[in-house]
N, C-alpha and C positions, 0 to 999 in steps of 0.2 A: 634476455629470455629467448629461447629458440622456438621455432615453430614445431608443431607436433600433433599427435592425436590425443584428444581429450574426451573421454566418455562417449566415444563414437563419432565425435565431430572434429573436423580438421580446423585448426586455427593457425594463424600466422602472426608472428611477433610484430608489434608496432608500438610506438610510444603512446602512453596514455596521457591525454590532454585534460588536466584538471582545471577547475574554475580558477580564474585569476583573483577571485574574492575569497578572503579568509572568513570562514564562518566562526563567529564568536558567540557562544550561547548567552553571554552576558547582555547581548544586544536584544534578547528576546525575553525580557523579564518585566515589562511594564505592567502587564495584567490589566490592560484597559478593558472596560466593560463594553459590550456590544451596543452601539449607539442607535441602531436601526430597529425596525419591527421584527424581532427575532422569529416569531412564528410565521409571519407572512413571507419573510425572506427565505426561511428554511423550506417552506412548501414550494416556493418558486424554484429554488435550486434543485430540490428533489424531483420536480417535474422535468427540469432540464436534464437531470441525470437519467430519468426514465427514458426520454427520447434518445439519449446517447446510447443507452444499453440496447434499445431497439435497433439502432444503426449498427452496432457491433454484431448483434444476432443476425440481421438480414444480410450483412456483408461478410459474415463468417470471419470477422476480425477477432483479435485477441489482445489482452492487455494485462499487466501485472501492477498491483498497488502494494507497496511494502511500507508498513508502519513500524517505526521504532520510537523509543522514548523511555522516560523514567517510569518506574512503577507508579501507578495511580495518576498518570498524566492524562488519561481519558481516551486511550486507544479504542477500548471496547464501545464506549458511548458514541464515538465518532463513526465506527464501523456500522453500528445499528442504524444511525441516521443516514449514512452514506447509501446503504442498501435498502432503505425502507420502502422505496417505490420500485425496486428491481424485481423482476421475475426470478424466483428462487431456483428455477430449473437451469438458469443460465449464468449463475455466478457461484463462486466457492470462497469460503473463508477458511484459511488454515491457521490455527493457533499453534505457534511453534514453541516447544519447550526444549529442555536439554536433550541431546541425542541419547538414544537408548544404548545399551551395551553393544547391540548389533551395529547401530549407527556409528559408534566410536571406532568400530573396526573397518568402516568404509570411508571413502573420501567424504568430507563434510558437505559437499554440494550434492551428493547422490540423492538424498531425500528431497531436495528441491527440484532436481531434474524430473523426479517422479510426480511432482505436483504442479507442473506447468499447465497453463490453460489449454483446453481443446479449442478448435475453431468456434467462434461465437461466444466464448466465455471471457469473463473478467474475473481474475483471481486476486483475492486480497490475502496478504500475509500479515498476521498479527504477530509481529517479530519475524525475523527472517534469517537469511544466510549470514547476516552481520553478527549473529551470535558468536561466530568464530573469533572475530576481532574485538568482541565486547565481553560477554560473560565468560567465554572460554579463556580469553586472555586474562581477565581479572582473577578468575578462580584457578588459574594455572592448569587448565585441562588440556592444553596443547603446548608443544615445544616452541621455543623461540623461532626455530627455523621454520616450523609449520605456520606460525603466526605471520612471519615476514612474507612467506609465499602466498598466504591467503589474500592479501590485498590485490596482487596481480591476478590471482585466480578469480576473485570476485569481479574485477573489472572485465576479465575475459568472458566470464559467464554473462554479465550484463550486456556486453557489446554483441555477443552471439544472439541474445534474445532480440535486440534491436535490429540486427541484420536479418533476422528471420521474420521481421515484421511485427514483433511483440514489444511495444513500448513498456518501459518500467517507470513508474511514478514513485519516488521515494520521499516519504514525509517523516520528519522527526518532531515529536511533541516535547517541548521543554517546559519544565516547571521548576520553581525555586525550591530549596530545601524547606523553607517555611510553608509553602503551599502544599508540598508533598506531606509534611507532617500533619497539616490540618486535615487533609483527606484521609490519611491513615487513621487518625484518631476518630474521624467520623465513621469510618468503616467498623472500628472496634465498638463504637457505641450502638450501632444499628445491628440488631441480630439478623436482619435479612441481607446485610451486606458483608457480614464477617467472612463469608466464604471467599470473598474477593482478596483477602489478605492472608498472609502466612509468614512463617519464619524467614523465608527467602527475601521478603520485602525489607526486613530489618537487617539482614546480612548485607544486602545490596546498599541499604542506606548508610551503613557504617563504612562502606568503601566508596563513598561518593567521589572523593578526590581521585581515586583510581579510575573510576568510570569517566570522569571529566577528561582525564588524559587519554583514555581509550577513544572517547568521542572525538577529541581533537585530532587524533591520528586518523580516525575513520574519515572525517570530513576532508582532511588534508590530502589523503591518498585515494579516496573513492568518490569525490565530488567531480564527476566527469561531464563533458559536454553532452554526451548521449544519455546519461542517467544522473542528472544533478540532484543534489539534496535540496529539499525545501524545509526550512525550520519554521515551526509554528510556535508563537508565544501561547502556551496552553494554560496560563495562570487564570484566565477567565474561560470557563467551560463553553459558554454560549458563543463568545467571540471566536474561540478556537474551532468550534464545530463549523461555523459559517466559513471560516478561512480554509479549513481542510476541504470541505465540500466544493468550495469555489475553485480551489487549486486543482482538485481531481477533475472537476467538470471542464475547466479550461484546458487542462493537458490532454484529456481524452478527446475533447472536441477538436483539438488541433491535429489529430491524426486519423480522423474518420470523416467521411462525407455525410453530412447531416440532412441531405435531401431526403424527404420521406420516401420510403420504398414504394414503387409503383404497384398497382393492383395487377395481379397475375391474370392474363386474359382467360385462361381456362377456369380459374376460380370465378371470375366474373360471369362466364357462360353458365357454369353450374348453378350459381346463385340466381341468375335470371330464370333458369329452368325451375328452380325450387320455389322462388317467390313470385314469379310472373313478371312480365315487363313493367307493369305499373308499380309494383312494390320495389322493383330494382331501381326505377328512376327515383322513387321517394327516398330510398336508402343512399342515393348518390352513386349508384353503380353504373348509371348510364348518363350520357350527356355531360 
């Protein structure tokens, strides 16, 4: 692959170093229940995530979280709990569906370049640019040549974000066919959950073997040292949620200074004028 100009950014060719470990989804099917105090542990991780978001805001840092996985694997539930304690002004969730007719006429990464986080933001993708090598591959929506190019284009896209100071955390939620069927049936029975399912779930279900092949190629070619995949056994919802939140918290914490932001001296001065010296000391603004 030659160096060149890509969507306004210059990139240079270099070999992509993928993980030496082969990801086998069959290794993530135990479905073990969560053994701890789920509610207490969930609150503790959410508080940790709240502090991490504050660090990102105060330091004007950015991060991307990309979730992929089977239909009914629990991506939506994980996202709700992940962002439960976050200030909604400083994160975004993009639910990614099939490209529009206009999108089909553009480079497949164009709509993702337009959704990258601003300084201080954490952006979550509920499905992502991997649609090119997953659903578009399985449904035959792109040529084989475009598919083969996509793996390197995705790796280039991800390394560009990393080099620009925006880490990417990629999480894949795996469930067995039996667990997926159980959840799909549950949605059909519950009138308030039927909106969550549709014909595409059953079309995808019928092509599970095709998706398994697509996932295997995705892991083999896009599990890089700068943007590794983390596979979660999502057959137990509670265990999966704790695992996902811990993974995200650990990865975000590793790339940000978690020292509490200092009090701005000018803000302290104005608060002292507003409250008076005594009230300022009581509030911990002095001394």
